[in-house]
C-alpha positions in Angstrom: 41.8 -71.8 21.5 44.0 -69.2 23.2 44.0 -65.7 21.7 47.3 -64.1 20.9 47.0 -60.3 20.9 48.8 -58.7 18.0 52.0 -56.8 18.9 51.9 -53.1 19.5 51.1 -51.2 16.3 54.1 -48.9 16.7 56.4 -51.9 16.7 55.1 -53.2 13.3 56.3 -52.0 9.9 53.8 -51.2 7.2 54.7 -54.5 5.4 54.0 -56.4 8.7 50.7 -54.6 9.2 49.7 -55.3 5.6 50.6 -59.0 6.0 48.5 -59.2 9.2 45.5 -57.6 7.4 45.9 -60.0 4.5 46.2 -63.1 6.8 43.0 -62.3 8.8 40.4 -64.8 7.9 36.8 -63.7 8.4 33.6 -65.7 8.0 32.2 -65.6 4.4 29.2 -63.5 5.4 28.9 -62.1 1.9 28.1 -65.6 0.6 25.4 -66.3 3.2 21.7 -65.7 2.4 19.9 -66.3 5.6 16.2 -67.0 5.4 15.4 -66.0 8.9 15.5 -62.5 10.6 15.4 -61.8 14.3 16.4 -59.3 17.0 19.7 -60.2 18.7 18.7 -58.1 21.8 22.3 -56.7 21.5 23.6 -53.2 21.5 26.9 -51.6 20.8 27.2 -48.4 22.9 29.0 -45.3 21.6 32.1 -46.2 23.6 32.1 -49.6 21.7 30.9 -51.6 24.7 28.8 -54.6 23.6 25.6 -55.4 25.5 23.3 -58.4 25.4 19.9 -58.0 27.1 21.2 -54.9 28.9 24.3 -56.6 30.4 27.8 -55.8 29.1 29.6 -58.7 27.3 32.8 -58.9 29.4 34.6 -61.5 27.3 36.8 -59.8 24.6 36.8 -63.1 22.6 33.0 -63.1 22.3 33.1 -59.5 21.2 35.7 -60.3 18.5 33.6 -63.3 17.4 30.4 -61.3 17.1 32.3 -58.4 15.4 33.5 -60.8 12.6 29.8 -61.5 11.7 28.8 -57.8 11.7 27.4 -56.1 8.6 25.5 -52.8 7.9 23.0 -52.5 5.1 22.2 -49.5 2.9 19.7 -48.1 5.3 22.2 -48.1 8.1 20.9 -51.1 10.0 23.5 -53.3 11.6 23.1 -57.1 11.5 24.9 -60.2 12.9 24.8 -62.7 10.1 25.0 -66.5 10.2 24.2 -68.9 7.4 20.7 -69.4 8.8 19.7 -66.1 10.4 20.5 -62.4 10.4 19.8 -60.7 13.7 19.5 -56.9 14.1 21.8 -55.2 16.5 21.5 -51.6 17.7 24.6 -49.5 17.2 24.6 -46.1 18.9 27.4 -44.5 16.8 29.9 -46.8 15.1 30.4 -50.5 15.5 34.1 -50.1 16.2 36.5 -47.6 17.8 39.9 -46.9 16.2 42.2 -46.8 19.2 45.7 -46.5 17.7 47.3 -45.0 14.6 50.5 -45.7 12.8 51.7 -43.6 9.9 54.4 -44.9 7.6 55.2 -43.5 4.2 52.0 -43.1 2.3 49.9 -45.2 4.6 47.8 -44.8 7.8 47.2 -48.0 9.7 44.7 -48.2 12.6 44.1 -50.7 15.4 40.5 -51.2 16.4 39.1 -51.9 19.8 38.8 -55.5 18.7 42.6 -55.7 17.9 41.8 -55.7 14.2 44.2 -53.8 11.9 42.9 -51.6 9.0 44.9 -49.6 6.5 43.1 -46.5 5.3 42.9 -46.1 1.5 40.4 -46.3 -1.4 38.9 -49.5 0.1 38.8 -48.2 3.6 38.2 -44.5 3.4 38.1 -41.9 6.2 35.0 -39.8 6.5 34.6 -36.5 8.4 31.2 -36.0 10.1 29.7 -33.8 12.7 30.4 -30.1 12.4 33.5 -27.9 12.4 33.1 -27.3 16.2 32.7 -31.0 17.1 34.0 -33.1 14.2 34.2 -36.9 14.2 36.3 -39.0 11.9 35.1 -42.5 10.8 37.1 -45.2 9.1 35.3 -47.7 6.8 36.1 -51.2 8.2 34.2 -53.8 6.2 30.7 -54.7 5.0 29.4 -51.2 5.6 30.6 -51.0 9.2 32.8 -48.1 10.4 35.1 -47.3 13.3 35.0 -43.9 15.0 38.5 -42.5 15.8 38.9 -42.1 19.6 40.1 -38.7 20.9 43.8 -39.5 21.0 43.8 -41.2 17.6 41.8 -38.2 16.1 44.4 -35.8 17.6 47.3 -37.8 16.1 45.6 -37.7 12.7 45.1 -33.9 13.0 48.7 -33.4 14.0 49.8 -35.4 10.9 47.5 -33.2 8.7 48.8 -29.9 10.2 52.4 -31.0 9.9 51.7 -31.2 6.1 50.1 -27.8 6.2 46.6 -28.8 5.4 43.5 -30.3 7.0 43.5 -33.5 5.0 45.6 -36.7 5.1 46.6 -39.1 2.4 46.8 -42.9 2.7 47.5 -45.4 -0.1 47.0 -42.7 -2.8 43.6 -41.4 -1.5 43.2 -38.0 0.2 40.7 -37.5 3.0 39.4 -34.2 4.3 39.3 -33.9 8.1 36.7 -31.2 8.1 33.0 -32.1 7.8 31.5 -30.8 4.5 
């Protein structure tokens, strides 16, 4: 089945972004209770490159398929889940990278390195980490997984905050500090 990349985020209205988010169908990982556990021999590098047995996964479609099965438990361990088996996967920083930002009204929409769209808000909060000298901003994606904002997206977010005269942003009624606590 051919993959149709979504249009440029800047060309979409907030309503179109929300519709695309709503229309995305993901595997029902939450309903699965696999009896087996294994090691996937996979790793997601800090730059969001996926590796299997030390070799990069070069097919974006494979990365998108694996990413749709990704979860993170309370201890921080990431897993690829199927109905029969959950396989551990090493994640160096965050499972995703937020590569694009669109601000419209009271909403901040992000495109991830997997072309997935996420709107920040109460269900998808932003989290500041690191320290004041080297901060990092993370966006909750789903099932405990996060996306780290890349440099250009981070700088866009800071510009939005400073334009409002503060070091925080608001999206869908929720306010998020951009400075680590």
